[in-house]
N, C-alpha and C positions, 0 to 999 in steps of 0.2 A: 393449497394442498395439505397444509398442516394446521393443527389447532392454534399454534403460536408461531410467529415469525420474530426473530431477534435481529435487529439492525444495529450493527456495531461499527465503530469507526472513531477516528481521532477527534478530539474536542474541536468544536466549531467547524465541522465539515458540512453541516446542514441537516442533521438528523431531526432536530426539533422542527425546523422549517418544513421538512417532509411530512411530519406528523400532522401539521396544521393544514396540509392539503388533503387529509382524509375526509370522507363524507361527513355531513353534520351529525349523522347518527352515532358517530364515534365520540367517546369521552376520553380526553387526554388528561392524564394525571401526571403532574410534574413533581417527582420525588425530591427535587431541590427546593421546592417551596414548602415551608413549614406546615401550612394548612393541609396540603395534599399528602405530605408524609404522615401527618397525624391521622388523617382519614384512613389510610391503609394500614399503618403500623399498629394501630390499636387492637385490631382483630382481623388479620389478613383472610382467614377462612370465612368469616362473616362477610367481609367485603366482596369476595368472589361469589358467595351465595346471592348477594344482592345485585351484583353486576356480572352476569354470566357470559356476556359477549360484547364485542365492539368496545373493548377497553385497551387503551394505549398507555403504557407506563414508561415515562421518560426518565432516563438515568436509573434504571432498575437495580443496578449493582449497589446502590446506596441502602437497600433494604433486603438483605439476604433471606429473611423470613418469608418474603413474598413467593419464593420459588416453590417450596413444598406445598404451600397453599394453592398455587396455580396448578401444580400437578394433580392435586386432589380434585380441583374444579374440572380440569380437562378429562380426567378418568371417569368422572361422573357421567360424561356424555362424550365418549372418545370418538365417535363417528363424526361429530360436528367440527368442521374446519373453519379457519378464518376468524377466530374468536378474539385472539389477543395479539398485540404487538408490544414488544419491549425494546428499549434502546439502551445503549451503554457506550460511554466514551473510553472506558478503561477495561480492556478485555480480560485480564487475568482473573479478577473476581467474578466477572459475569460468566465467562466460559466455564469456570470451575463450578459455579452454581448450576449452569445449564447441564453440564456433564453429570452432576450428581442427582439432580431433581427432574430435569425435563428431557432426558435422552430419549430419542424416538418420537418426541412430541413437538419438537421445535425445529424450524429451518433457520440457519444462521446466514445472514447476508451482510457483507461489508460495504459500507458507504464511504467513499473516498472524497477528498476535495475535488474541485472541478478539474476535468481533464482538458487538454488543449482543444478538443472538439467542442466540449461543452462551453468553454470560455468564449468561443466565437460562434455559438449557436449552430454548430454543425452536427449531423447525426454521426453515430459510430461508423467508422470506415467499414467497407465491405471486406477489407483485408482479413479480418478475423474469421468471418464465416467461410471465406475462400480457403483459409488454412485448415479450418475444421473439416471442410468438405473434401479436402485433398485435391483441389483444383490444380491443373497443370500450370507450368510457368507461363505459357502463352496467355492464359486468362489473367494472371497476375500482372503481366506487362501492361494491361490496359487500365490498371488502377489510376484514378486521377489524383494529382497533387492538389489537395483541396484548400490548404491554408497558406497564405502568403508568408514568405520567409521573414519579413519584418514582424508580422504578427506572432510567429512562432518564437522568435527571439524575445519578444515582449512577454509572452507567456513563460518562457524559460526563466527569465530574470525574476518575474513576480511570483511564480508559483500558483497554486490553485485554491488557496483558501478564499471562500466566497466573499466575505465582508470587505476585504481590501479591494476586490474587484468592483463591488457595488459603490463604495465611497470614492474610489479612483483618485486618491490623493497620496503622493509620496510621503508627506508628513504623517498623515493618518496611518499609513501602512507601517511606518517605522515605530510609532507609538503602539500600534496594535500588536506587532510582533513582540515588542518589549513586554507588554502586559500579558501576552499569550504565554511566554516562557515562565513568567512569575506565577500565573494561574496554574499552569501545568505542575510546577513544583509545589506550590502552597496548597493546592486543593487535591489534585489527582494523586500525586505521589505521597503526600503526607497522610491522606485518608486511607489509601490502599496499603501503604507500607510504613506504618507508624514507627517500626523499629529501625528503619533505614537511616544510615548516617547521611543526613541532608546535605551537609557541606561536601562530603566526598562525592555524592551523586550529582550535585550541582557542578562540581569540577569536571566530572565525567561527561555531563551533558554538554559542556562547552568543548570538550575534547572531541565529541562526535563530529563536529564540523570538519576538523582536520583529518579524521579517520574515514570520512564518507567516501565510498568508492574504492577503498583500499582493502587488501587482504589483512585480516585481523589476527594478531598474535596476542592471545590473552595474557601471556606472561609479561610482555612488554607494557601492556596497558596497566596491569596490576602494579608493576614497579613504578610507573609514572604517577599512579594515584596513591601509592603507599598502602595498598590493600592486598589481600590474598588473591590468588588466581581464581578460585571458585567465586569469590565476591565480585571480581571484575566480570566474570562470565554472567553472573546473575544480573549485573547492571545492564548488560546487553539484552538479556532476556526481558527485563522490565521495559526497556526502551522499545523493543519489538512488540511486546504485549500491549503497550499503550499506543501503538500505531505511529510513532514518530520515526521509527527506524525499521528498515526491512533487512532481515537476516537472510543471507544467501549462502547455503551450504556448498561445500565442494562437491563436484560431480562424483558419484559413488559407484557407478556401474563398472563392469569389467572393461579394462582398457589395456592396450598393448604396452603402454609406457608407465613409468612411475609418476604419480600425480601428487600435487600438493593437497593436503587434507585440511588446510586452514580455510575458514569461511571468509566471505566478504560481507559488506553491508553498506548501507547509505541512508542518510536522512531522506525521508520519503518526499518531502516538499522542498523544491529548489528555492522557493522564496524564503523559507525559514533558514535553509542552508546559507544563502547569500547574506541574509541579515546577520547570522552568527559569525560569518567571515568578514563582516564589516565592509561589504561591497555595496557601494552607493549608486552605481550606474552600470549599464550594460558594458560600457568601455572598461570599467574596473574588472568586471567578470571576464571579459575576453583577454585581458592581460594577466589574469591570475594563474599561478601554476597549477591550481586545482580545477581549471576550467574543463578539462577533458573528463575528469571524474564527475563533475556536475552534469555535463551533457549526457554522459552514460547513465547516470542515475535517473534522469528525466525520461530517457528512452525506455529503460527497463520498467519504470513505474507506469508509463503509458501503456506498454504492452500488457502488464499484469492487470492494470485497472480495467482495460477494455475487454480482455478475455473474461474477467470476473463479471463485468457489467452485462455481458451476454449470457451469463450462466454456463460458460465453457470452463470445465475444470482444468486448472493449469498450475503447475509448480515450476520452480526455477532453481538452477544451480549454476556454478561457474566452473570452468575447466582450466587447469593450469598444470603443466608438467614440470618436473624438476629440471628438464632441459630447456625451458623457457617458452615452449608452445602454449598458446593461450586462446581460448574462445570466451568472449565476454559473458555470454549468458546461454544456458541450455534450457529451453522451455519444453516441458513434457506434459501431455494431457491426452484427451480423447483423440487428438489429431496425430499422436505419435511423438516424435522427438524433433525439435526445431532448434538448431544451433544458430546463434545471432552474433555477428560482430558489429560493433558500434564505432563509427568514425564521425568526427565533426565536419571535416572537409567534404568537398564535392567530388574529389578525384580519388579513386581507389586503385592502387597499384597492384600488379599481379603478385608481387612478393608478399603483400599484406594478406593474401588469401591462403597461404600455405597451411597454416594451422587449421583454418576452417575446412579446407579441402581434405586434409588428412583425417580430421574428426568425422566428416561425412562418410569417408571410405571405411574407417574403422568401425563406426557404429551403424552403418547401413542406412543413413538418413535419406529420406526422399529429396530434401531440399535444405539449403542453407541460405540465409539472407544477411546482407550488410545494410544497416540502417545508417544513412548519411544525409548530406545536403545536396545530393545530386538533383538535377532538375526533373527527371522522370524515371520511372522504373526501368531498369536496364539489366539485360542478361550479361553476366560477367563470365560465366562458365556453364558447363552442361547442367549443373545442379545448384548454381549460385546466382542470385539476383541482388542488385543494389536497389533499395527502396528509399525514397525521400521520406524524411520524418513527416512531412505534410500529408503523406498517404496513410499514416497511422491514426 
C-alpha cells in the first residue's frame, strides 16, 4: 500500500532473515557490508535512478543520506507502491530520518523476537480478533488453552531471540547473551550516541534488570548513577528507542481518584532479563523475588506483540492510585479500553479483583481480564474473565 515499508526492531530479532525470504527479483543491500555501503553512499541519487524498485536496504540508519535520495525517487513516481523495504535495529536515528524525509511515503512495522505462539509453531490466538470485534464473554469462554504449561515456562525462561532457540544449547545461549550485550553497547550505542558516557550507560544497562517491572522514579535512578535527572531520563528513552526496554506511561485519563504519575517499564525479552539477573534455571527464576515482575513483563509483551502482529493499533499504560489501587496494564486501541490484571498463580481470589472492578465501573469498560495460569477461560464476574496465558 506504500512506496516503502520500514521494518524496525531490536538487533537479532530476524529482520535480515525476513529479507532473505523476499522473491528473487528483490535485491538486498546490506549497509553493514563495506562493499554495499560504498555502492550506495557514493551517489545515492544515482543509485536509485539505476534501481527504481525491488530494493531492500538492511540497517538503513547507517547511511542517513539515503533517505532524501529515496524521497526523490519515490516522488518521481508517487503512485507506484511496494518499491522499497528498509530495516533498522536502532530506531531513534531511523525514525528521525523517516519523519524528516519519508513522512507519508512509508509504513513502519515493528518486528519483535519470537512470541510464545511462534516458538511452538502455533498461529496467533483468536483472542485478539475477538477483543477487536467486541465479542461477548460467552464466545471468549470457548478459547482453547493451546500451549502446555511446561512449554510456556520454558519460553518464559528462555525468551524469544531466535538464534538461541535454533541452537538449543544452554551454553550457547549464555555466550550469545553475553556477546549480545557487548554488541549492543559497542556498535549500536557507540555509533548512534558517540557523545554518550559509555561507562554510565553500561552501569544503567545493568540496573535495568532490577528496575524491570517496577514504577520508575527518575530522581532515584539519577542519584544511583551519579548523573542529572534529565540524563537518567534520556537513558530510558535510548533503551526504549533501541527496543530493549518498553516504556509504560501512567494512565492519564480523567479518574475519580488521585493517581501516580510515575511510569513503569521492563526489559522486553525475559531471556535477556534472566541472563542479566544471573538466573541459570527455571527453579532459580521461580525462587527469585522479581519472579512476578518477570511474569508480568512477558504477559504484557505478548499482548502488545500480538496486537501489533495483526495490525491492530494498541497502546498501553498502567494505573496506580495514591491509595494503593492498581491495575497492571490498560490497553487502548480500536477495540476501546481493556484493563488487564496479571497473576502467576491459577487461583484468583475475589479481593484481588477490587481494583479491576472499580476501574471498569469508573471508566465504563466493556470487559476486564485477568491473565493467569488457570486451566481454562473462566468467568469471574459480570464483566471479568480469567484467561490462561496459553490462550494468548
